N, C-alpha and C positions, 0 to 999 in steps of 0.2 A: 594788484590791479585796481582800476577805478570801478566805482559803482556802475557807471554807464556801460563799461565793457562787459561786466558780469551780467548786467541786466539784459543786454542784447543777446548774451549767450544762453540765457535761461536761468537755471539755478533755483534755489529755494529761498526767496527773500523772507525777511521777518520785518515787523514794524517795531519801532522804538518810541517810547513815550517819556517825555521829560516834564514833570510838574515842578513849578517853581513858585515859592512864596518868600519874598525877601531874599535872604541868603541861604535858605533851605531848599534842597533839591531832592526829588524822589525820581528814580529812573527805573523803568520797567520795559520788558519786551514780551510780545505775545508768543515768542518761541519757547521751546521746551528746556533750553539751557541758557545760562548766563551769557551775555554778549558784551565784549569789551571793544570799544571804539575810542581811539585817541586817549587811552588810559582811563576811560570812564566806563564803569561796568553797569549794565542794565540787567536787573534781576527778572527771571521768568515769573509771570503772573497771569491770573485769569483776567484778561483785559482785551478789549476789541473796540474798533471804531466803526461808525456807520459811514455811509456815503456822504460826501460833502454836499450840503444843501445850498445851492446857489440861487440868488435872486438875479435881478437884471444887472446888479453891480456886485463885483467881487467883494467890495467892502462890507456887504451885508451877508456874506457866506457864513455858515455855521457847520460845525462838526460835532457829532455826539460820540463820546467815549463812554463805554460801559465797563465797569471794573468791580472786582470783588470787594464787598463792604469791609472785609477783614484786613485789607491792605493797610499798612502804616500811614500811607498818604491820606486816607480818609480821616483818621483821628488827627493827623498832623495839620491839615489845612482846609478840609471841606466842611467847615461849619462856621457860623457867623459870630456876631458881636458878643463880647467886646474884643475878640481876638481876630476879627476879620481884617485882612489886608488884601491888596491886589494880588490875585493869583493867576498864573498863566500856564498854558500847556502847549508843548510843541510835539508834533507827530512826524516821525521820519520813516522812510523805507530804506532797508539796509540789506545788502547781499553779503553773507558770510564770506570773509576773505578780502573784502574791499577795504580800501584805505579811506573812503569817504562815504557819505550817506546823502539821500535826497530828502529835502523838506516837503512834506505833504501839506502841512498847515500849522499855523501858530496863531495864538490869540489869547484873550483873557477869558476866564471862566465867567459866563453870564448866567448860568443856572445850574442847580444841583437838585436831582430828584432821587429819593431813596425808594427802591423797589425790592422789598424783602432782603435777600442776601446780596443784592447788587446795588450799585450807585450809577446813575446816569449823569454825566457831566456835559453840559453844552458849552462849546467854545465858540466865541464870536471873533471874527477877524478884527485885529487891532484898529483898522481904519474905521470900523463902524462906530467907534467912540466919538469920532468927529461929527457924526450925524445925529447924536442924541441931544434932544432939547434939555436945557438945564434951567431951573430945577425940574426933576421928573417925579411927579407924585401921581397917585391913583385915587380915584373916588371909591374907597372901600370902607366898610364899617369898622375895620380894624386899623390900628395905628400904622402909619408909614415908616416910623422911625425904628432904628435898631436899638433894642434895649441896652441901656447903660452907655450909649455913645454920648458925645458932647451935646447933641441936640436934645436927646432924651433927658439928660441931666440927672438921672438917678445914680447915686453912689452905690456901686455893688457891695462895698464893705458893709453897708447897713442891712443888706439882705444875704449875708454870707454867714453860715453857722457851721461849727465843727461837729463832726459826727464820728464815732468810733466804729470801725467796720467789725461786724459780728461774723460775717462769712462772705466768701467770694464764690459765686455760682456761675457755672458755664451756661451758655445758651442751651435751652431745652432741659436743663436740670429740673427734676420733679418739683423742687422747691423754688425754682427760678422762673424764667420767662422764655417763651419760644421766640421772642422778638430780639433777644440779644443777651450778652453776658450781664451780670448784675452783682451788686453788693447789697448787703443788708445792714441795717442799723437798728439796734434795740431802742424803742422809743422811750422806755423807762430811763430816766436820768439824762436823756438827750434834750436839746431845745424842742419846744413844743411844735415847731415847724415840721419836724420829722413825723409827727403824728397826724399831720394834715395832708391827706392824700392829694396828690397833684401839685403840691407846693413847689417841688423841684423839677416837675415835668417841663422840658424845654430849657432847663437850666444846665448846670455843669458842676463837676467837682474838680478840684485842682490837686495834683500830686507832683511834687518836685518841680513846681512852676509850670506844668503842662496841664491844660484843661481836657476833660473828657465830657462830651455832650451826653445829656440824659434825655431819654425819650419817654420815660414813664416813671411814676412814683405812686406806688400803692401801699396800703397799710392793712395788715391782718394780724390778729392775735398779738398785738404789741410789737410787731416787727415791720419796719419800713423796707420795702423792696424798691431799689433804685436801679432801673435798667439802662445800660449804656448803649450808645450808638455803635461803638467799636470795641475792640478788645480792652479789657481792664489792664492798665499799665503793669508791667512786671514790677514786683516789689510791694504791691498792695496786697495785704494779707490780714487775717483776723487780728485785731488790735491796732491796726493802722488808723491814725486820726487824719481825716480828710476834711477839707474846707468845701462845703456845698453852697452853691449860689442859686438863688431862686430863679425859676423859669417864668416866662411871660407868654401868654397866648395873644397879646396885643389887643385884647378887647377893651371896650370902654369900662366895663364892670371891673376887670382886673386892675386897670390903671387907677381907678378910683379907690377900690376897696383894699387892694393888696399893696399898691405902691403910693397911694395918695399923691399922684403926680398928674392930675387932670389938666393942670395949666400947660403941660407940654404935650398933651394928647393930640396927635395929628391924624385923626381918622374922621369918618363921616357916618356915625352910627344912626343918625336920625334922618338920613336921606331916604325919601319915599321909595318903596320897592314896587309900588303899583303904578302902572302907566294908565292915567285916566283916559287917554285917547283910545286905548285898546281894551281896557277892562272896566271902565266906568269908575265911579267914585264909591261904590258900595261893594 
């Protein structure tokens, strides 16, 4: 039967989510069991969408999708440079037993926000891209550029260092972090960067060609604790040698002192923060 026939008859619909980045696809459903439509299987997941937010024009509509941070799609596509590519999401409504499905919305990912164990993804209608001014920069004290991209000009190889994994710790492990799973590296015998707390924060490590984003880098008692955004890849174990690439907080000081790349800094750190018309000059 068709989706429309089953929809009119009632039933228990589910929603289907398709994340795409290049030739890679991740398919999920908010139902409790896998769903196969046209030979494509959607895996059950903790995922939901909000109501579509419409402005006066449909081209400016957005949808927010909330999903579990542990899902493979988070590690696979939801973090930035130098591996950022255009990412899209399509949301469908499906009636079990139907031969087709109804499109709720489709567009590019315009924002990603991490909230504890969940991730909020904002999807903008594809037509909204036609309304964006180009170039689009903001007057912020931090740099507008993506670290390691062609405009930034930093060679990531110059800030990548090998470290041998001493242990792999689950989230909330007493020796780990409540913010995510982690790996440790003994600083003795490792490059000095591992002994510098924060050096790899907002950076990543690479295993079998795939990056894993790092949200924290702390050092205690000669051990560097590097906290990952998502699950540590299967195969990473004590003794594994990983390539760790430095992180960047996009500040003027970091660009100067850490990367010596001030010639390409595109921020406005010296912009006055006081409005003399409302606060005076003192």
